[in-house]
ChimeraX commands (.cxc) that place a marker at each C-alpha (Angstrom):
marker #1 position 17.47,-14.07,-8.72 radius 0.5
marker #1 position 20.26,-12.46,-5.83 radius 0.5
marker #1 position 19.11,-12.80,-2.50 radius 0.5
marker #1 position 18.45,-10.23,-2.00 radius 0.5
marker #1 position 16.42,-9.32,-5.41 radius 0.5
marker #1 position 13.26,-10.89,-6.70 radius 0.5
marker #1 position 13.24,-10.03,-10.54 radius 0.5
marker #1 position 11.59,-12.08,-13.15 radius 0.5
marker #1 position 13.09,-12.03,-16.86 radius 0.5
marker #1 position 12.15,-8.60,-19.03 radius 0.5
marker #1 position 9.94,-9.76,-21.20 radius 0.5
marker #1 position 7.47,-10.49,-17.75 radius 0.5
marker #1 position 8.37,-7.08,-16.37 radius 0.5
marker #1 position 7.68,-5.51,-19.72 radius 0.5
marker #1 position 4.44,-6.62,-19.89 radius 0.5
marker #1 position 3.79,-5.68,-16.46 radius 0.5
marker #1 position 5.32,-2.62,-16.03 radius 0.5
marker #1 position 2.44,-0.13,-17.31 radius 0.5
marker #1 position -0.01,-1.58,-14.75 radius 0.5
marker #1 position 1.96,-1.13,-12.45 radius 0.5
marker #1 position 2.80,2.27,-12.33 radius 0.5
marker #1 position -0.37,3.02,-13.45 radius 0.5
marker #1 position -1.75,0.92,-10.63 radius 0.5
marker #1 position 1.03,3.48,-7.90 radius 0.5
marker #1 position -0.44,6.36,-9.29 radius 0.5
marker #1 position -3.57,5.85,-8.98 radius 0.5
marker #1 position -3.02,4.60,-5.33 radius 0.5
marker #1 position -1.49,7.61,-5.51 radius 0.5
marker #1 position -4.39,10.32,-6.65 radius 0.5
marker #1 position -6.61,8.22,-4.03 radius 0.5
marker #1 position -4.52,8.41,-0.67 radius 0.5
marker #1 position -4.55,12.58,-2.24 radius 0.5
marker #1 position -7.66,13.07,-2.51 radius 0.5
marker #1 position -8.42,11.24,0.45 radius 0.5
marker #1 position -6.13,13.42,2.75 radius 0.5
marker #1 position -7.72,16.16,0.25 radius 0.5
marker #1 position -10.59,16.11,2.11 radius 0.5
marker #1 position -9.67,15.82,5.65 radius 0.5
marker #1 position -12.00,13.49,6.96 radius 0.5
marker #1 position -9.58,11.23,8.38 radius 0.5
marker #1 position -6.76,8.79,6.46 radius 0.5
marker #1 position -6.01,5.35,6.28 radius 0.5
marker #1 position -3.45,3.82,9.47 radius 0.5
marker #1 position -0.29,5.00,7.86 radius 0.5
marker #1 position -1.07,8.32,6.40 radius 0.5
marker #1 position -1.79,8.71,9.75 radius 0.5
marker #1 position 1.46,8.67,10.54 radius 0.5
marker #1 position 2.47,10.20,7.35 radius 0.5
marker #1 position 0.45,13.61,8.21 radius 0.5
marker #1 position 1.79,13.05,12.17 radius 0.5
marker #1 position 5.39,13.25,10.78 radius 0.5
marker #1 position 4.72,15.57,8.28 radius 0.5
marker #1 position 2.64,18.25,10.64 radius 0.5
marker #1 position 5.31,17.58,13.08 radius 0.5
marker #1 position 8.37,18.33,11.21 radius 0.5
marker #1 position 6.75,20.44,8.02 radius 0.5
marker #1 position 7.78,17.85,5.51 radius 0.5
marker #1 position 5.33,17.33,2.79 radius 0.5
marker #1 position 3.15,13.67,3.43 radius 0.5
marker #1 position 4.27,12.17,0.41 radius 0.5
marker #1 position 7.80,12.63,0.95 radius 0.5
marker #1 position 7.21,11.30,4.82 radius 0.5
marker #1 position 5.49,8.43,3.22 radius 0.5
marker #1 position 8.85,7.33,0.74 radius 0.5
marker #1 position 11.01,7.91,3.38 radius 0.5
marker #1 position 9.05,6.17,5.70 radius 0.5
marker #1 position 8.40,2.58,3.43 radius 0.5
marker #1 position 12.36,2.81,2.37 radius 0.5
marker #1 position 12.83,2.66,6.38 radius 0.5
marker #1 position 9.85,0.12,6.69 radius 0.5
marker #1 position 12.46,-1.85,3.79 radius 0.5
marker #1 position 15.65,-1.90,5.47 radius 0.5
marker #1 position 13.67,-3.61,8.21 radius 0.5
marker #1 position 13.22,-6.42,5.11 radius 0.5
marker #1 position 17.49,-7.67,6.00 radius 0.5
marker #1 position 17.07,-8.95,8.85 radius 0.5
marker #1 position 14.07,-11.12,7.53 radius 0.5
marker #1 position 15.42,-12.16,4.93 radius 0.5
marker #1 position 12.37,-10.95,2.40 radius 0.5
marker #1 position 13.48,-10.91,-1.06 radius 0.5
marker #1 position 12.35,-7.39,-3.09 radius 0.5
marker #1 position 10.89,-6.76,-6.16 radius 0.5
marker #1 position 10.32,-3.82,-8.72 radius 0.5
marker #1 position 6.84,-3.26,-7.81 radius 0.5
marker #1 position 8.22,-3.01,-3.71 radius 0.5
marker #1 position 10.63,-0.13,-4.87 radius 0.5
marker #1 position 8.59,1.77,-7.08 radius 0.5
marker #1 position 6.04,1.19,-4.48 radius 0.5
marker #1 position 8.47,2.83,-2.01 radius 0.5
marker #1 position 8.92,5.83,-4.46 radius 0.5
marker #1 position 5.57,6.77,-6.23 radius 0.5
marker #1 position 2.84,6.76,-4.13 radius 0.5
marker #1 position 4.17,9.32,-1.94 radius 0.5
marker #1 position 5.77,11.72,-4.95 radius 0.5
marker #1 position 2.09,11.25,-6.30 radius 0.5
marker #1 position 0.88,12.45,-3.25 radius 0.5
marker #1 position 2.99,15.80,-3.28 radius 0.5
marker #1 position 2.31,16.08,-6.51 radius 0.5
marker #1 position -1.79,16.01,-6.32 radius 0.5
marker #1 position -2.74,17.35,-2.99 radius 0.5
marker #1 position -1.82,20.73,-3.81 radius 0.5
marker #1 position -3.84,20.57,-7.07 radius 0.5
marker #1 position -6.63,19.57,-6.01 radius 0.5
marker #1 position -9.32,21.86,-4.82 radius 0.5
marker #1 position -9.66,23.11,-1.07 radius 0.5
marker #1 position -13.09,21.98,-0.71 radius 0.5
marker #1 position -15.34,24.62,0.59 radius 0.5
marker #1 position -18.10,23.07,1.87 radius 0.5
marker #1 position -18.98,19.33,3.70 radius 0.5
marker #1 position -20.66,18.24,0.37 radius 0.5
marker #1 position -17.20,18.77,-0.94 radius 0.5
marker #1 position -15.33,17.32,1.60 radius 0.5
marker #1 position -17.30,13.98,0.83 radius 0.5
marker #1 position -17.07,14.29,-2.73 radius 0.5
marker #1 position -12.84,14.06,-2.79 radius 0.5
marker #1 position -13.32,11.44,-0.17 radius 0.5
marker #1 position -15.71,9.99,-2.16 radius 0.5
marker #1 position -14.02,9.69,-4.90 radius 0.5
marker #1 position -10.48,8.32,-2.87 radius 0.5
marker #1 position -12.46,5.46,-1.98 radius 0.5
marker #1 position -13.30,4.52,-5.04 radius 0.5
marker #1 position -10.04,5.41,-7.30 radius 0.5
marker #1 position -8.16,3.13,-4.21 radius 0.5
marker #1 position -9.87,0.08,-5.69 radius 0.5
marker #1 position -8.43,-0.28,-8.83 radius 0.5
marker #1 position -5.44,1.03,-7.98 radius 0.5
marker #1 position -4.72,-1.38,-6.11 radius 0.5
marker #1 position -5.56,-4.24,-8.66 radius 0.5
marker #1 position -3.88,-2.93,-11.21 radius 0.5
marker #1 position -0.49,-2.59,-8.60 radius 0.5
marker #1 position -1.20,-5.63,-6.99 radius 0.5
marker #1 position -2.01,-7.81,-10.77 radius 0.5
marker #1 position 1.53,-7.08,-11.62 radius 0.5
marker #1 position 2.40,-9.37,-9.24 radius 0.5
marker #1 position 5.79,-7.75,-9.62 radius 0.5
marker #1 position 6.24,-7.59,-5.59 radius 0.5
marker #1 position 4.72,-6.67,-2.12 radius 0.5
marker #1 position 4.29,-3.50,-1.21 radius 0.5
marker #1 position 7.01,-2.61,2.03 radius 0.5
marker #1 position 4.64,-3.01,4.54 radius 0.5
marker #1 position 3.62,-6.82,3.16 radius 0.5
marker #1 position 7.20,-7.96,3.71 radius 0.5
marker #1 position 7.89,-6.95,7.34 radius 0.5
marker #1 position 3.80,-8.20,7.82 radius 0.5
marker #1 position 5.17,-11.93,5.58 radius 0.5
marker #1 position 8.95,-12.00,7.49 radius 0.5
marker #1 position 7.36,-11.75,10.95 radius 0.5
marker #1 position 4.52,-13.94,10.49 radius 0.5
marker #1 position 7.40,-16.73,9.18 radius 0.5
marker #1 position 8.63,-17.14,12.74 radius 0.5
marker #1 position 5.39,-17.68,14.41 radius 0.5
marker #1 position 2.67,-15.31,14.73 radius 0.5
marker #1 position -0.47,-15.48,12.06 radius 0.5
marker #1 position -0.45,-12.80,9.14 radius 0.5
marker #1 position -3.58,-11.93,11.08 radius 0.5
marker #1 position -2.34,-10.81,14.05 radius 0.5
marker #1 position 0.85,-9.40,12.34 radius 0.5
marker #1 position -1.45,-6.78,10.69 radius 0.5
marker #1 position -4.03,-6.37,13.09 radius 0.5
marker #1 position -0.74,-5.26,15.35 radius 0.5
marker #1 position 0.94,-3.23,12.56 radius 0.5
marker #1 position -1.63,-1.16,11.35 radius 0.5
marker #1 position -3.06,-0.60,14.76 radius 0.5
marker #1 position 0.80,0.44,15.94 radius 0.5
marker #1 position 1.17,2.52,13.01 radius 0.5
marker #1 position -2.77,3.89,14.14 radius 0.5
marker #1 position -2.18,5.00,17.36 radius 0.5
marker #1 position 1.43,6.75,16.53 radius 0.5
marker #1 position 0.29,8.82,13.96 radius 0.5
marker #1 position -2.64,9.92,16.61 radius 0.5
marker #1 position -0.27,10.98,18.86 radius 0.5
marker #1 position 1.38,12.82,16.64 radius 0.5
marker #1 position -1.25,14.84,15.66 radius 0.5
marker #1 position -2.09,12.52,12.51 radius 0.5
marker #1 position -6.11,12.48,11.76 radius 0.5
marker #1 position -8.24,10.14,12.90 radius 0.5
marker #1 position -11.92,10.29,11.33 radius 0.5
marker #1 position -14.83,8.72,9.28 radius 0.5
marker #1 position -12.35,8.55,6.53 radius 0.5
marker #1 position -10.36,5.52,8.64 radius 0.5
marker #1 position -13.52,3.71,9.42 radius 0.5
marker #1 position -14.42,3.91,6.06 radius 0.5
marker #1 position -11.21,2.77,4.49 radius 0.5
marker #1 position -10.95,0.38,6.36 radius 0.5
marker #1 position -14.54,-1.11,5.65 radius 0.5
marker #1 position -13.90,-0.23,2.03 radius 0.5
marker #1 position -11.15,-1.46,0.72 radius 0.5
marker #1 position -10.79,-4.75,1.22 radius 0.5
marker #1 position -13.91,-5.65,-1.17 radius 0.5
marker #1 position -12.80,-3.27,-3.37 radius 0.5
marker #1 position -9.40,-4.26,-4.72 radius 0.5
marker #1 position -10.18,-7.15,-4.25 radius 0.5
marker #1 position -13.23,-6.90,-6.53 radius 0.5
marker #1 position -10.73,-5.07,-9.53 radius 0.5
marker #1 position -7.82,-7.60,-8.42 radius 0.5
marker #1 position -10.66,-10.46,-10.06 radius 0.5
marker #1 position -10.41,-8.74,-12.59 radius 0.5
marker #1 position -6.94,-7.45,-13.67 radius 0.5
marker #1 position -4.91,-10.32,-12.12 radius 0.5
marker #1 position -1.90,-10.83,-14.65 radius 0.5
marker #1 position -0.88,-13.77,-12.99 radius 0.5
marker #1 position 2.47,-14.94,-11.42 radius 0.5
marker #1 position 5.29,-14.56,-13.71 radius 0.5
marker #1 position 6.67,-18.41,-14.91 radius 0.5
marker #1 position 8.80,-19.61,-11.71 radius 0.5
marker #1 position 7.31,-17.48,-9.23 radius 0.5
marker #1 position 3.79,-19.31,-8.21 radius 0.5
marker #1 position 3.21,-19.73,-4.77 radius 0.5
marker #1 position 4.24,-23.57,-3.38 radius 0.5
marker #1 position 1.74,-25.01,-1.26 radius 0.5
marker #1 position 3.19,-24.59,2.99 radius 0.5
marker #1 position 3.33,-27.22,5.84 radius 0.5
marker #1 position 0.27,-25.33,7.26 radius 0.5
marker #1 position -2.19,-25.86,4.34 radius 0.5
marker #1 position -1.55,-22.88,2.88 radius 0.5
marker #1 position -2.12,-24.04,-1.05 radius 0.5
marker #1 position -0.95,-22.91,-4.39 radius 0.5
marker #1 position -4.03,-21.73,-5.73 radius 0.5
marker #1 position -4.75,-19.88,-2.49 radius 0.5
marker #1 position -3.66,-15.77,-2.56 radius 0.5
marker #1 position -0.13,-16.13,-1.31 radius 0.5
marker #1 position 1.07,-13.97,2.17 radius 0.5
marker #1 position 3.33,-12.11,0.11 radius 0.5
marker #1 position 0.89,-10.68,-2.37 radius 0.5
marker #1 position -2.06,-9.58,0.25 radius 0.5
marker #1 position -3.24,-6.06,-1.55 radius 0.5
marker #1 position -1.10,-3.86,1.03 radius 0.5
marker #1 position -4.55,-1.96,1.74 radius 0.5
marker #1 position -1.94,1.12,3.57 radius 0.5
marker #1 position 0.90,1.26,1.20 radius 0.5
marker #1 position 0.25,4.82,1.01 radius 0.5
marker #1 position 2.39,5.59,1.14 radius 0.5
marker #1 position 0.94,2.33,0.63 radius 0.5
marker link #1:1,2 radius 0.2
marker link #1:2,3 radius 0.2
marker link #1:3,4 radius 0.2
marker link #1:4,5 radius 0.2
marker link #1:5,6 radius 0.2
marker link #1:6,7 radius 0.2
marker link #1:7,8 radius 0.2
marker link #1:8,9 radius 0.2
marker link #1:9,10 radius 0.2
marker link #1:10,11 radius 0.2
marker link #1:11,12 radius 0.2
marker link #1:12,13 radius 0.2
marker link #1:13,14 radius 0.2
marker link #1:14,15 radius 0.2
marker link #1:15,16 radius 0.2
marker link #1:16,17 radius 0.2
marker link #1:17,18 radius 0.2
marker link #1:18,19 radius 0.2
marker link #1:19,20 radius 0.2
marker link #1:20,21 radius 0.2
marker link #1:21,22 radius 0.2
marker link #1:22,23 radius 0.2
marker link #1:23,24 radius 0.2
marker link #1:24,25 radius 0.2
marker link #1:25,26 radius 0.2
marker link #1:26,27 radius 0.2
marker link #1:27,28 radius 0.2
marker link #1:28,29 radius 0.2
marker link #1:29,30 radius 0.2
marker link #1:30,31 radius 0.2
marker link #1:31,32 radius 0.2
marker link #1:32,33 radius 0.2
marker link #1:33,34 radius 0.2
marker link #1:34,35 radius 0.2
marker link #1:35,36 radius 0.2
marker link #1:36,37 radius 0.2
marker link #1:37,38 radius 0.2
marker link #1:38,39 radius 0.2
marker link #1:39,40 radius 0.2
marker link #1:40,41 radius 0.2
marker link #1:41,42 radius 0.2
marker link #1:42,43 radius 0.2
marker link #1:43,44 radius 0.2
marker link #1:44,45 radius 0.2
marker link #1:45,46 radius 0.2
marker link #1:46,47 radius 0.2
marker link #1:47,48 radius 0.2
marker link #1:48,49 radius 0.2
marker link #1:49,50 radius 0.2
marker link #1:50,51 radius 0.2
marker link #1:51,52 radius 0.2
marker link #1:52,53 radius 0.2
marker link #1:53,54 radius 0.2
marker link #1:54,55 radius 0.2
marker link #1:55,56 radius 0.2
marker link #1:56,57 radius 0.2
marker link #1:57,58 radius 0.2
marker link #1:58,59 radius 0.2
marker link #1:59,60 radius 0.2
marker link #1:60,61 radius 0.2
marker link #1:61,62 radius 0.2
marker link #1:62,63 radius 0.2
marker link #1:63,64 radius 0.2
marker link #1:64,65 radius 0.2
marker link #1:65,66 radius 0.2
marker link #1:66,67 radius 0.2
marker link #1:67,68 radius 0.2
marker link #1:68,69 radius 0.2
marker link #1:69,70 radius 0.2
marker link #1:70,71 radius 0.2
marker link #1:71,72 radius 0.2
marker link #1:72,73 radius 0.2
marker link #1:73,74 radius 0.2
marker link #1:74,75 radius 0.2
marker link #1:75,76 radius 0.2
marker link #1:76,77 radius 0.2
marker link #1:77,78 radius 0.2
marker link #1:78,79 radius 0.2
marker link #1:79,80 radius 0.2
marker link #1:80,81 radius 0.2
marker link #1:81,82 radius 0.2
marker link #1:82,83 radius 0.2
marker link #1:83,84 radius 0.2
marker link #1:84,85 radius 0.2
marker link #1:85,86 radius 0.2
marker link #1:86,87 radius 0.2
marker link #1:87,88 radius 0.2
marker link #1:88,89 radius 0.2
marker link #1:89,90 radius 0.2
marker link #1:90,91 radius 0.2
marker link #1:91,92 radius 0.2
marker link #1:92,93 radius 0.2
marker link #1:93,94 radius 0.2
marker link #1:94,95 radius 0.2
marker link #1:95,96 radius 0.2
marker link #1:96,97 radius 0.2
marker link #1:97,98 radius 0.2
marker link #1:98,99 radius 0.2
marker link #1:99,100 radius 0.2
marker link #1:100,101 radius 0.2
marker link #1:101,102 radius 0.2
marker link #1:102,103 radius 0.2
marker link #1:103,104 radius 0.2
marker link #1:104,105 radius 0.2
marker link #1:105,106 radius 0.2
marker link #1:106,107 radius 0.2
marker link #1:107,108 radius 0.2
marker link #1:108,109 radius 0.2
marker link #1:109,110 radius 0.2
marker link #1:110,111 radius 0.2
marker link #1:111,112 radius 0.2
marker link #1:112,113 radius 0.2
marker link #1:113,114 radius 0.2
marker link #1:114,115 radius 0.2
marker link #1:115,116 radius 0.2
marker link #1:116,117 radius 0.2
marker link #1:117,118 radius 0.2
marker link #1:118,119 radius 0.2
marker link #1:119,120 radius 0.2
marker link #1:120,121 radius 0.2
marker link #1:121,122 radius 0.2
marker link #1:122,123 radius 0.2
marker link #1:123,124 radius 0.2
marker link #1:124,125 radius 0.2
marker link #1:125,126 radius 0.2
marker link #1:126,127 radius 0.2
marker link #1:127,128 radius 0.2
marker link #1:128,129 radius 0.2
marker link #1:129,130 radius 0.2
marker link #1:130,131 radius 0.2
marker link #1:131,132 radius 0.2
marker link #1:132,133 radius 0.2
marker link #1:133,134 radius 0.2
marker link #1:134,135 radius 0.2
marker link #1:135,136 radius 0.2
marker link #1:136,137 radius 0.2
marker link #1:137,138 radius 0.2
marker link #1:138,139 radius 0.2
marker link #1:139,140 radius 0.2
marker link #1:140,141 radius 0.2
marker link #1:141,142 radius 0.2
marker link #1:142,143 radius 0.2
marker link #1:143,144 radius 0.2
marker link #1:144,145 radius 0.2
marker link #1:145,146 radius 0.2
marker link #1:146,147 radius 0.2
marker link #1:147,148 radius 0.2
marker link #1:148,149 radius 0.2
marker link #1:149,150 radius 0.2
marker link #1:150,151 radius 0.2
marker link #1:151,152 radius 0.2
marker link #1:152,153 radius 0.2
marker link #1:153,154 radius 0.2
marker link #1:154,155 radius 0.2
marker link #1:155,156 radius 0.2
marker link #1:156,157 radius 0.2
marker link #1:157,158 radius 0.2
marker link #1:158,159 radius 0.2
marker link #1:159,160 radius 0.2
marker link #1:160,161 radius 0.2
marker link #1:161,162 radius 0.2
marker link #1:162,163 radius 0.2
marker link #1:163,164 radius 0.2
marker link #1:164,165 radius 0.2
marker link #1:165,166 radius 0.2
marker link #1:166,167 radius 0.2
marker link #1:167,168 radius 0.2
marker link #1:168,169 radius 0.2
marker link #1:169,170 radius 0.2
marker link #1:170,171 radius 0.2
marker link #1:171,172 radius 0.2
marker link #1:172,173 radius 0.2
marker link #1:173,174 radius 0.2
marker link #1:174,175 radius 0.2
marker link #1:175,176 radius 0.2
marker link #1:176,177 radius 0.2
marker link #1:177,178 radius 0.2
marker link #1:178,179 radius 0.2
marker link #1:179,180 radius 0.2
marker link #1:180,181 radius 0.2
marker link #1:181,182 radius 0.2
marker link #1:182,183 radius 0.2
marker link #1:183,184 radius 0.2
marker link #1:184,185 radius 0.2
marker link #1:185,186 radius 0.2
marker link #1:186,187 radius 0.2
marker link #1:187,188 radius 0.2
marker link #1:188,189 radius 0.2
marker link #1:189,190 radius 0.2
marker link #1:190,191 radius 0.2
marker link #1:191,192 radius 0.2
marker link #1:192,193 radius 0.2
marker link #1:193,194 radius 0.2
marker link #1:194,195 radius 0.2
marker link #1:195,196 radius 0.2
marker link #1:196,197 radius 0.2
marker link #1:197,198 radius 0.2
marker link #1:198,199 radius 0.2
marker link #1:199,200 radius 0.2
marker link #1:200,201 radius 0.2
marker link #1:201,202 radius 0.2
marker link #1:202,203 radius 0.2
marker link #1:203,204 radius 0.2
marker link #1:204,205 radius 0.2
marker link #1:205,206 radius 0.2
marker link #1:206,207 radius 0.2
marker link #1:207,208 radius 0.2
marker link #1:208,209 radius 0.2
marker link #1:209,210 radius 0.2
marker link #1:210,211 radius 0.2
marker link #1:211,212 radius 0.2
marker link #1:212,213 radius 0.2
marker link #1:213,214 radius 0.2
marker link #1:214,215 radius 0.2
marker link #1:215,216 radius 0.2
marker link #1:216,217 radius 0.2
marker link #1:217,218 radius 0.2
marker link #1:218,219 radius 0.2
marker link #1:219,220 radius 0.2
marker link #1:220,221 radius 0.2
marker link #1:221,222 radius 0.2
marker link #1:222,223 radius 0.2
marker link #1:223,224 radius 0.2
marker link #1:224,225 radius 0.2
marker link #1:225,226 radius 0.2
marker link #1:226,227 radius 0.2
marker link #1:227,228 radius 0.2
marker link #1:228,229 radius 0.2
marker link #1:229,230 radius 0.2
marker link #1:230,231 radius 0.2
marker link #1:231,232 radius 0.2
marker link #1:232,233 radius 0.2
view
């Protein structure tokens, strides 16, 4: 393994690559449905939409660009990229840009809620497959764990990052609404349910180790906690 990349042997990559890609595509479809529902987005997509509205760049493309900028922040934090990290940055946003124009425009509140519920539901197995492939954390998780290693708790860092993205997106004109609240309430349990059924376990040599703060190898390690805002997150 290099100092910049953490990639397991090809035999493990080959076994995990299809679930990783399918999971990321499902996430792109899920976030596309939520965007089309127009009832409020997750924090990072609020930011992406705000930038998109100001620049005219499609929201999925904005997601990709923001993800790549976030990955640059890994370098000073000495976080290592996984294959899943790079594909996460690219595939979710690309999928959104393909899906959103092809979804029907909701002509009623019932159709809006149908798209929102579909998006919230699809996000669970998508995140479960992507995280369960264990080929690297999402771009934003690397920033989170890198900062947490320098003192603050993961919960505090994650909350701060999410609120910052949400506030910046709202100031730029991104949609905050009932969908934002429902995403925050449902994505954790939904993703955890599917992760428990789709987790492929860690590749040999990539198992988490015990930490001085009492975090043990059998606990969910910080660098693979579901990045619930991976959209593009």
